[in-house]
Phi, psi and omega in degrees: 000140181284140181296335184290345175300336180279351177276181179237150180228153180292145175301317173225162184243015182294144187278344178222139179295339181266002173282164185272147173242347178202162172227135179233115180055037177087349185260129186285142168250122187276167176300320179305308179297322180300310185296323173303311180300316176300312180298318179300315180293323186297326177295346187256357193271001176069200187256002178291167180267348187234148175235117171271100190278102187248015184295126181275330173286123188299318179300311185298324175300316181293323177295314180301316179299318183289325180296322179287330179287313182293336178269359181072028184261163171252133176267146172257124187242101183281145180294336174208167182255022172302150184303315178304318180295318178299314178299323181292323177289329178289325175288325179298319179222084184294343177280006185286155155253152183251118181260124183220155172241022179181280178296124177242108183291159168279096188219143177278057180222155176292136182252126179248127179268133179304132193295140173285153177075177180266141177288145179300144176259149176287164181274345182250165176304132185282153179267131176285122179297141173263130186250129182300136185290341182273359180298133176278098189284313187205147163267116183253137181253147182290161187281352182075021181287336174239016174157211177287139178296146183234139176280144174229122186277133182243126171275155181295323181295323182286324177297312179300312178297321180303302186281334167298316174300322178300318184290324174297311185293326182277350181078029177274122180242152180296331179294345179224077187297134182265156171250127179263122175247118192240135174261000182259140177302144180290345179286341181281145187299321176297314179298315181304307182296305192276352172239303184291301186289325180300316177292319178303320186254016176230004185077012186264189180220163181241159172271123193287313188289151173294139182227107177238324185262154183313309184298323182291317182296311181304318181295318180296315183294323177300320188270356179269133178291156176268153005287146185240129177249127171265107184264113192211186181235163170306319182296309181295320179299313175302319179295314180305312183286338181287338184283164181262359181288154175282124182270117176308150183292147172236172181252343173195147178246144175232128184234146178196182176092338180195148178302137175268138181288158176297323185293315182294319179298317182287321175299320181293318181286332176290315185292319186263352178053047181214151178289149177247119177251150181239140183249136171246133181180191174202165176308321186294324188249341192081183182296137181241331188205166177217168173200164167250106190298334177287344183248337183203142171274350182277144173266131179253117182299151173294156178300135175090341184277136180238157176238143166229159189231125176230118175054040184078003183257138181256146177230134179253146169201179178083170180061229177282349190285120180271123180080202179243119189251128175281133180262152184261019180243157174272107179254138177243114179299144177245304169225185183300328179240019179229147179208166175246144180264123185250001177129171180272144178308316180289344179279350186289135179226144181230114184230123176050039173084001174263136179245138178203181174236151176298328180292326177292316180298319180302314181297317179298318181297314183281355175270356178284124183303136182099341179277116177275330181197146182193155181206139167277149182214134172255107184294146179236001184279102186293347180279348180291147182271062181193163175281132178299120181206166181303134171240148175232136173248137183216139175257104183207077185298335181264005183245167172232169186306313186294316180291320181291320173300314182302323180290326178286332179294337181279344193243329188227161177296150181302330185296336185261002174299130186291134174221102006274165170249118192244120177273137178222153180292329177196156175265148192278062180289147174272191187295341177260005181087003176273164185244098179302137182314313185292330177291319171292327177295318177301316178299317185290323181293329181271351181291150175299142181278134181233000000 
């Protein structure tokens, strides 16, 4: 454990209480107002130790997170807001209160609705709270893309070191505060780090409203002061570029949650006339490295972070990482602080002596003209009345099975051709563009036996 955990860090690092920390429909919300909202909400949270934060508005989420912190409480941040996930979190921490600004789940917990209107501001300059580094700020849950979601506890010290390293790597300085426009939910580790906490610890601001669809994203970018950072995913970026609307200029793009293809990265940089940076990390460790994919395939570790390799498995420690974290990816060291990403450990498949990765197969599938979205899936449910074998789900309204299979034969070994190949209208992606394992398994169980 780092000794710095015993220190305290400010809730926000903005130089003036009258500077912006958020924008809603182009109107600034000041740090002064933010602190007043935080203290008002903190008085409403009750005596439990946990807050289930379901706020969809990014500013209200940030207020809820901060109110829990100044009250010494731990936030629960679900990877999605499906009823089953909410019930799981309620059982995980039954002393929780549920904070919401709209959606009210059916759950056996006290529900607190975010207060309407602005909290009254004091006449004097407010004091920025100092938060103990050892405070357990949040349990962040994995997305479930490779199985059941798992909680991971994050302290304030690790989160602060994490996002300050990110700000330095991205070239963000307090003298030139950035505005973050994000397409990822704040409850997700990437959204938490790279929008909410990055703004709080770099003197920047956030765009408050949720932005998932291309027109919403464009409207948010237009109303956000420059310099502007678009925090997004390959899924959302692909949708944004596929539209015919003019995308307002941004000053930097940030992508994570899944590897971005070279073609998409280059198209995004050309269309938006801004550099695209990619973040590597996971819920377990937080962000660990970055790269600009249009310039290099190598990932550059954040300062202080180290990788060690044992029997082909990579472990991360140092820097903001607390303890030693086993990574779920196949990494190839290049230098002490640089590596190549070869795919996820859970993605590796071996069929009839042939080895490949689901990430590689997905890439080949999605490069076929006419494929709008697609994914390979290896069923693991032994109750299925079929031999476990590769399945592919594809959104390709202008293609048929024969033509798509022929195109796949040109790209992958015959052993990896999907059986069955299932056409769907849309894939069940969550808010971050990921495909939870249980959702794909449900699709596979409904597919006809072939």
